[in-house]
C-alpha positions in Angstrom: 18.5 25.1 -2.3 16.2 23.2 0.1 17.7 21.6 3.2 18.0 17.8 3.4 14.8 17.6 5.5 12.9 19.9 3.2 14.0 18.0 0.1 13.0 14.7 1.7 9.6 16.1 2.6 9.1 17.2 -1.0 10.0 13.7 -2.3 7.4 12.2 0.1 4.9 14.7 -1.2 5.3 13.9 -4.9 5.4 10.2 -4.2 1.9 10.5 -2.6 0.7 12.3 -5.8 2.7 10.3 -8.3 -0.2 10.2 -10.9 -1.9 13.4 -9.9 -0.6 15.5 -12.9 -2.5 18.8 -12.0 -0.9 18.7 -8.6 2.6 17.8 -9.8 2.5 20.5 -12.5 2.8 23.3 -9.9 4.9 21.4 -7.3 8.1 23.1 -6.2 10.2 20.1 -7.3 8.7 20.3 -10.8 9.7 24.0 -11.0 13.2 23.2 -9.7 13.9 20.6 -12.3 12.2 22.5 -15.2 11.9 26.2 -14.4 10.5 27.0 -17.9 6.9 25.8 -18.1 6.8 26.1 -21.9 9.5 23.6 -22.8 8.6 21.3 -25.8 7.7 17.7 -25.1 6.0 16.3 -22.0 4.8 18.9 -19.4 6.5 19.3 -16.1 4.1 17.0 -14.3 4.7 14.2 -16.7 8.5 14.7 -16.5 8.5 14.7 -12.7 6.4 11.5 -12.6 8.7 9.9 -15.1 11.8 11.0 -13.1 10.5 9.4 -10.0 9.6 6.1 -11.8 13.1 6.0 -13.3 14.8 6.5 -10.0 12.6 3.9 -8.3 13.5 1.5 -11.1 17.2 2.3 -10.5 16.8 0.5 -7.2 15.7 -2.7 -9.0 18.0 -5.5 -7.9 19.6 -7.9 -10.3 17.7 -11.2 -10.7 20.0 -13.1 -8.4 19.5 -10.8 -5.4 16.9 -12.0 -2.9 13.9 -9.8 -2.1 15.1 -9.7 1.5 18.3 -7.7 0.7 17.9 -4.1 1.8 18.1 -2.4 -1.6 15.7 -5.0 -3.0 13.3 -4.4 -0.1 13.3 -0.7 -0.7 12.6 -1.2 -4.4 9.6 -3.6 -3.8 8.3 -1.4 -1.0 8.2 1.7 -3.2 6.7 -0.2 -6.2 4.0 -1.8 -4.1 3.2 1.4 -2.1 3.4 4.2 -4.7 3.7 2.7 -8.2 1.1 0.0 -8.0 -0.8 1.5 -5.1 -1.3 -1.8 -3.2 -3.4 -1.6 0.0 -1.2 -1.5 3.1 -2.4 -4.9 4.4 -1.4 -6.6 1.1 2.1 -5.0 1.3 2.6 -6.2 4.9 1.6 -9.7 3.9 3.8 -9.8 0.8 6.9 -8.4 2.5 6.3 -10.1 5.9 6.4 -6.7 7.8 4.7 -5.5 10.9 3.2 -2.0 10.6 6.0 -0.6 12.7 8.6 -2.3 10.5 6.9 -1.1 7.4 7.0 2.6 8.3 10.6 2.3 9.4 11.6 0.6 6.1 9.5 3.1 4.1 11.4 6.0 5.7 14.7 4.4 4.7 13.5 3.7 1.2 12.4 7.3 0.6 15.7 8.5 2.0 17.6 6.4 -0.5 15.3 7.5 -3.3 15.8 11.2 -2.3 19.6 10.7 -2.6 19.2 9.5 -6.2 16.9 12.4 -7.0 19.2 15.0 -5.5 21.9 13.8 -7.9 19.5 14.6 -10.8 18.9 18.3 -9.8 19.4 20.8 -12.7 20.7 20.7 -15.2 18.4 17.8 -15.9 17.6 16.3 -19.3 14.1 16.2 -20.7 12.6 13.0 -19.7 10.6 11.1 -22.3 9.4 7.5 -22.7 11.4 5.5 -25.3 12.3 2.0 -26.2 14.9 1.9 -23.5 12.0 1.3 -21.0 11.2 -2.1 -22.5 12.4 -3.9 -19.3 10.3 -1.8 -17.0 7.2 -2.1 -19.2 7.8 -5.9 -19.3 7.6 -6.0 -15.5 4.3 -4.3 -15.6 3.1 -6.5 -18.4 3.6 -9.6 -16.3 1.6 -8.2 -13.4 -1.8 -8.8 -14.9 -4.9 -8.4 -12.7 -8.6 -7.9 -13.2 -9.3 -4.3 -14.1 -12.6 -2.6 -13.4 -12.8 -0.3 -16.4 -15.5 2.0 -15.0 -13.5 2.5 -11.8 -10.3 3.3 -13.8 -12.2 5.7 -16.1 -13.9 7.5 -13.3 -10.7 7.8 -11.3 -8.9 9.3 -14.3 -11.7 11.7 -15.1 -11.7 12.9 -11.4 -8.0 13.4 -11.5 -7.9 15.5 -14.7 -11.1 17.4 -13.7 -9.2 20.3 -12.0 -6.9 20.6 -15.0 -9.9 20.8 -17.3 -11.6 23.4 -15.1 -8.4 25.4 -15.1 -8.3 25.5 -18.9 -12.1 26.0 -19.3 -12.5 22.6 -21.0 -15.7 20.6 -20.7 -14.9 17.0 -19.7 -17.4 14.3 -20.7 -17.5 10.5 -21.0 -19.6 7.9 -22.8 -19.3 4.6 -21.0 -21.6 1.6 -21.7 -23.9 0.5 -18.8 -22.1 -2.9 -18.8 -18.4 -3.2 -19.3 -16.5 -6.5 -19.1 -13.6 -7.1 -16.8 -10.3 -7.1 -18.7 -6.9 -8.3 -17.4 -3.7 -6.3 -17.5 -1.9 -3.5 -15.6 -4.2 -1.0 -14.1 -1.2 1.3 -13.6 -0.3 1.3 -17.4 -3.9 1.9 -18.4 -4.2 4.8 -16.1 -1.0 6.3 -17.5 -2.3 6.0 -21.0 -5.6 7.7 -20.3 -4.0 10.4 -18.1 -1.4 11.2 -20.7 -3.8 11.5 -23.6 -6.4 13.6 -21.7 -3.8 15.9 -20.1 -2.1 16.6 -23.4 -5.4 17.4 -25.2 -6.9 19.5 -22.4 -3.9 21.7 -22.3 -3.9 22.4 -26.1 -4.7 26.0 -27.0 -8.4 26.4 -27.9 -9.5 23.1 -26.6 -13.2 23.4 -25.7 -14.3 19.8 -24.9 -12.8 16.3 -24.4 -14.6 13.0 -24.3 -13.5 9.6 -23.1 -15.5 6.8 -24.7 -15.5 3.0 -24.3 -17.1 0.5 -26.7 -17.1 -3.3 -26.0 -17.7 -6.5 -28.0 -16.8 -10.1 -27.3 -13.1 -9.7 -28.3 -12.1 -6.2 -27.5 -12.6 -2.9 -25.7 -12.4 0.1 -28.0 -11.1 3.2 -26.3 -11.5 6.6 -27.9 -10.5 10.1 -26.6 -11.8 13.0 -28.7 -11.3 16.8 -28.4 -13.0 19.8 -30.1 -11.1 23.0 -30.7 -12.3 26.6 -31.0 -11.8 27.6 -34.7 -11.3 31.2 -33.5 -8.5 30.4 -31.1 -5.0 31.7 -31.7 -2.4 29.6 -33.4 -2.8 26.0 -32.2 0.0 24.4 -30.2 2.3 21.6 -31.4 0.7 18.3 -32.2 0.8 16.1 -29.0 3.4 13.4 -28.9 1.7 10.0 -28.8 4.5 7.7 -29.6 5.3 7.0 -25.9 1.5 6.3 -25.3 1.5 3.9 -28.2 4.3 1.9 -26.6 2.3 1.7 -23.4 -0.8 0.5 -25.2 1.2 -2.2 -27.1 2.9 -3.3 -23.8 -0.7 -4.2 -22.6 -1.1 -6.3 -25.7 -3.4 -3.6 -27.1 -3.6 -2.4 -30.7 -3.0 1.3 -31.5 -5.5 2.4 -34.1 -5.0 6.0 -35.0 -4.4 9.6 -33.9 -6.1 12.0 -36.2 -5.2 15.7 -35.7 -7.2 18.4 -37.4 -7.7 22.1 -37.0 -11.2 21.7 -35.4 -10.9 18.4 -33.6 -8.8 15.3 -33.0 -9.4 11.7 -32.1 -7.2 9.1 -30.5 -8.3 5.4 -30.7 -6.9 2.1 -29.5 -8.2 -1.4 -28.7 -7.6 -3.6 -25.6 -8.1 -7.4 -25.7 -10.7 -9.2 -23.5 -8.7 -12.2 -22.5 -10.4 -15.5 -21.5 -9.6 -17.0 -18.2 -6.9 -19.6 -18.1 -7.4 -22.9 -16.4 -5.0 -23.9 -13.6 -5.3 -27.5 -12.4 -4.1 -28.1 -8.8 -3.4 -31.7 -8.0 -3.1 -32.2 -4.3 -4.8 -34.6 -1.9 -5.2 -31.6 0.6 -8.1 -29.5 -0.7 -6.9 -26.6 1.4 -4.1 -26.2 -1.1 -6.6 -25.6 -4.0 -8.5 -23.2 -1.8 -5.3 -21.2 -1.0 -4.3 -21.0 -4.6 -7.8 -19.7 -5.5 -7.3 -16.9 -3.0 -3.9 -16.2 -4.3 -5.2 -15.8 -7.9 -8.6 -14.2 -7.1 -7.6 -11.0 -8.9 -5.9 -12.7 -11.8 -7.4 -14.3 -14.9 -7.4 -18.0 -13.8 -10.1 -20.6 -13.3 -8.6 -22.8 -10.6 -9.8 -26.4 -10.5 -8.7 -29.1 -8.1 -8.0 -32.9 -8.2 -7.2 -35.0 -5.1 -6.1 -38.2 -6.8 -4.3 -39.5 -9.9 -7.3 -40.7 -12.0 -9.2 -37.4 -11.5 -6.0 -35.4 -12.4 -5.5 -37.3 -15.6 -9.1 -37.0 -16.6 -9.3 -33.3 -15.9 -6.0 -32.6 -17.7 -7.5 -34.3 -20.9 -10.9 -32.6 -20.6 -9.9 -29.1 -19.6 -6.5 -28.7 -21.3 -5.3 -26.4 -18.5 -2.6 -23.8 -19.1 -0.6 -25.2 -16.2 -0.7 -28.0 -13.7 0.7 -27.8 -10.1 1.4 -31.3 -8.8 2.0 -32.6 -5.3 4.3 -35.6 -4.9 2.9 -37.2 -1.7 -0.5 -38.4 -3.0 -1.9 -41.7 -1.8 -2.2 -44.7 -4.2 -0.7 -43.0 -7.3 2.1 -40.5 -6.3 3.0 -37.3 -8.1 5.9 -38.9 -10.0 3.6 -41.5 -11.5 1.1 -38.9 -12.4 3.8 -36.8 -14.0 5.0 -39.8 -16.0 1.5 -40.5 -17.2 0.9 -36.9 -18.2 4.1 -36.8 -20.3 3.3 -40.1 -22.0 -0.2 -39.0 -23.1 -0.1 -37.0 -26.4 -3.2 -35.1 -25.2 -1.4 -33.8 -22.1 2.3 -34.0 -22.7 2.6 -30.4 -23.7 0.9 -29.0 -20.6 3.6 -27.5 -18.3 3.7 -29.1 -14.9 5.1 -27.4 -11.7 6.0 -29.9 -8.9 5.0 -28.7 -5.4 6.5 -30.8 -2.6 8.0 -30.7 0.8 10.7 -32.9 -0.6 13.8 -31.2 -2.1 14.3 -32.9 -5.5 14.1 -30.4 -8.3 16.6 -32.4 -10.5 14.3 -35.4 -10.5 11.3 -33.2 -11.3 13.0 -31.6 -14.3 14.4 -35.0 -15.6 10.8 -36.3 -15.7 9.6 -33.3 -17.7 8.4 -30.8 -15.0 8.8 -27.1 -16.0 10.0 -26.1 -12.5 9.8 -27.0 -8.8 8.3 -25.2 -5.8 9.1 -26.1 -2.2 6.1 -26.3 0.1 4.5 -24.4 1.7 3.9 -22.3 -1.4 3.1 -18.6 -0.8 1.4 -16.3 -3.2 4.7 -14.7 -4.4 6.2 -18.1 -5.1 3.1 -19.1 -7.2 3.0 -15.9 -9.1 6.8 -16.1 -9.8 6.4 -19.7 -11.1 3.5 -18.7 -13.4 5.5 -15.8 -14.8 8.5 -18.0 -15.3 6.6 -20.8 -17.1 3.8 -18.9 -18.9 5.5 -15.5 -19.5 3.0 -13.6 -17.4 0.7 -14.0 -14.4 
């Protein structure tokens, strides 16, 4: 048994390589939880990654707990740092930490996580994705950002490269010169590709795998193929793709097929190319529109601004925005009058409106038809939470 400090260091180590399956496969923690490498189902690396994600999720606070509470802070810190891999400056801004405070809280968060993991030491059950993870997948689904497909594909290929070399498998790709930006969870897409490729590469007799993308106006077609040596010994069990299918569908993708033959196999799924949503910002201070554009730079929104009532009503009719944020303190025609006009016009009455004001009057806002209310100043986290609440996703 490792000492407390040794176990803590091992947890830090696997967190830093959470999605590096070749590295995790031979890690001491993987061998401690699953001594037998040939167990059926996901390999040790996948099980270890899954275990860490589950225990991080165990720290998730109930909806009524503020982000500033200690357990909630640890959860969000671990998610941003290791699960979603945010840059450190973004984490500091989101959580309001100094660098020194961040590293102090990070140490405490890892210590709490290590305590949960120690309780899971053998005998430990085999860990597989199932429908019980719907809540966790939903949280990823609502965090939709612009995804650079070429960057994701190259990163995944680089990560499984050592595994392919270890098994003498040729790893290739076929990516179009131009790939559109799609919106979704980069983390989920990486997990899908890593899972498929690692399962195929480790199949007995696998000689070559290829990752291919094909794009049209509505979708991105993704295909992973593998060729097997006909002279190889008895092939291994057919890879389990049901967990992967759930991940694809959680990204609003469409699972096409998984064809498994003696000489080759093919796994295909489609991902949607979503159009940008229009967000109308009504505020006489143009700096607010500029700030909201910065907040949503990585998300699929076209942010347009209006500084007065007539422009706001005209743009609402012409652009049919997905959502309107509306200030109250606007000269000549205040926000309450604009809201009243929006809800009386059949062309705009169904557009959700979020009142943003320094005045604390959410009951009046809702009584006049507003979807929700935000107290100024509005930060990025506040805006993203409101979009998720009203539209179902960012």
